C-alpha positions as CSV (number, residue, x, y, z in Angstrom):
1,X,0.0,0.0,0.0
2,X,2.7,2.5,1.0
3,X,4.8,1.6,-2.1
4,X,1.9,2.2,-4.4
5,X,1.3,5.7,-2.8
6,X,5.0,6.5,-2.9
7,X,5.2,5.5,-6.6
8,X,2.1,7.7,-7.3
9,X,0.9,5.5,-10.2
10,X,-2.7,4.4,-9.4
11,X,-6.3,5.1,-10.0
12,X,-9.0,5.7,-7.4
13,X,-12.4,4.6,-8.6
14,X,-15.3,6.1,-6.7
15,X,-18.2,3.9,-5.8
16,X,-20.4,6.2,-3.6
17,X,-20.7,9.9,-2.9
18,X,-21.4,11.3,0.5
19,X,-22.3,15.0,0.7
20,X,-20.8,16.4,3.9
21,X,-23.7,18.9,4.5
22,X,-26.5,16.4,4.5
23,X,-24.6,13.2,5.2
24,X,-26.4,11.3,2.5
25,X,-24.7,8.7,0.4
26,X,-25.5,8.4,-3.3
27,X,-24.8,5.2,-5.2
28,X,-24.7,6.0,-8.9
29,X,-23.4,4.1,-11.9
30,X,-20.4,6.2,-12.7
31,X,-19.3,8.5,-9.8
32,X,-15.9,9.0,-11.4
33,X,-12.2,8.6,-10.9
34,X,-8.9,10.1,-9.8
35,X,-5.7,9.0,-11.6
36,X,-2.2,9.7,-10.3
37,X,0.9,9.4,-12.5
38,X,3.8,11.0,-10.6
39,X,2.5,14.4,-9.6
40,X,0.1,14.6,-12.6
41,X,-3.6,14.4,-11.7
42,X,-6.5,13.5,-13.9
43,X,-9.7,13.9,-11.9
44,X,-13.3,13.5,-13.2
45,X,-15.8,13.1,-10.3
46,X,-19.5,13.7,-10.1
47,X,-20.6,16.5,-7.7
48,X,-23.7,16.8,-5.6
49,X,-24.0,19.7,-3.2
50,X,-24.2,23.5,-2.9
51,X,-22.0,25.8,-4.9
52,X,-21.0,29.5,-4.5
53,X,-20.4,29.9,-8.2
54,X,-22.9,30.8,-10.8
55,X,-23.9,28.3,-13.4
56,X,-26.5,28.2,-16.2
57,X,-29.8,26.5,-15.3
58,X,-29.7,22.7,-16.1
59,X,-25.9,22.4,-16.2
60,X,-24.2,20.2,-13.6
61,X,-20.5,20.6,-13.6
62,X,-18.5,17.9,-11.7
63,X,-15.0,18.1,-10.4
64,X,-12.9,17.9,-13.5
65,X,-9.2,18.7,-13.3
66,X,-6.1,17.7,-15.4
67,X,-2.9,19.2,-14.0
68,X,-0.2,19.1,-11.4
69,X,-0.8,18.2,-7.7
70,X,0.6,20.9,-5.5
71,X,1.7,20.6,-1.8
72,X,1.8,16.9,-2.2
73,X,2.5,14.9,1.0
74,X,1.9,11.4,2.3
75,X,1.9,10.0,5.8
76,X,1.2,6.8,7.5
77,X,-1.8,6.9,9.9
78,X,-1.1,4.2,12.5
79,X,-4.5,4.8,14.3
80,X,-6.5,3.8,11.2
81,X,-3.8,1.6,9.6
82,X,-3.9,3.6,6.4
83,X,-1.9,6.0,4.3
84,X,-3.0,9.6,3.8
85,X,-2.1,11.4,0.5
86,X,-2.8,15.1,0.7
87,X,-2.6,17.5,-2.2
88,X,-4.3,20.5,-3.9
89,X,-5.2,21.1,-7.5
90,X,-6.5,24.1,-9.4
91,X,-9.4,24.0,-11.9
92,X,-10.1,27.4,-13.6
93,X,-10.8,29.7,-10.6
94,X,-11.4,26.8,-8.1
95,X,-8.9,25.4,-5.7
96,X,-9.5,21.8,-4.5
97,X,-7.9,20.5,-1.3
98,X,-7.9,16.7,-1.4
99,X,-7.1,14.0,1.2
100,X,-7.0,10.5,-0.1
101,X,-6.9,7.9,2.7
102,X,-5.9,4.4,1.4
103,X,-6.6,1.3,3.6
104,X,-5.3,-2.2,3.3
105,X,-7.4,-4.2,0.9
106,X,-7.3,-1.2,-1.5
107,X,-10.4,0.5,0.0
108,X,-10.0,4.3,-0.1
109,X,-11.8,7.4,0.9
110,X,-11.3,10.8,-0.9
111,X,-12.4,14.0,0.9
112,X,-12.5,17.1,-1.4
113,X,-12.8,20.7,0.0
114,X,-13.3,23.6,-2.4
115,X,-13.1,27.3,-2.1
116,X,-16.4,27.5,-4.2
117,X,-18.4,24.4,-3.2
118,X,-19.5,22.4,-0.2
119,X,-17.2,19.6,0.9
120,X,-17.8,16.1,-0.5
121,X,-16.6,12.5,0.2
122,X,-16.1,9.7,-2.2
123,X,-15.7,6.1,-1.1
124,X,-14.1,3.6,-3.5
125,X,-11.2,1.4,-4.4
126,X,-7.6,1.7,-5.6
127,X,-6.6,0.0,-8.9
């Protein structure tokens, strides 16, 4: 698990989405993914929640970023027997602070905090 995180060449596949505001979990067919190749990030995740940015009626923009992870750090969490990978990415005018917690058995949880949206959590697996 630690070697995979240190090598930073993996894909997180989301299975459920939990909005932090309401605490509701949504199971949908394709919640999205987060790919890491070195410090390069390709993120395409569905988003449910409130937003502080204006959008046209009927458009639902997810969390879509292709770019470089900034402030990248990893640490072992002995209390939960997991590895935490923390980083930030920028999408247009939005900054996303991410914490990916990877457990043994390849289960993972991704928390995303934005300067323009409510926080959201994705539960999934590492491939």
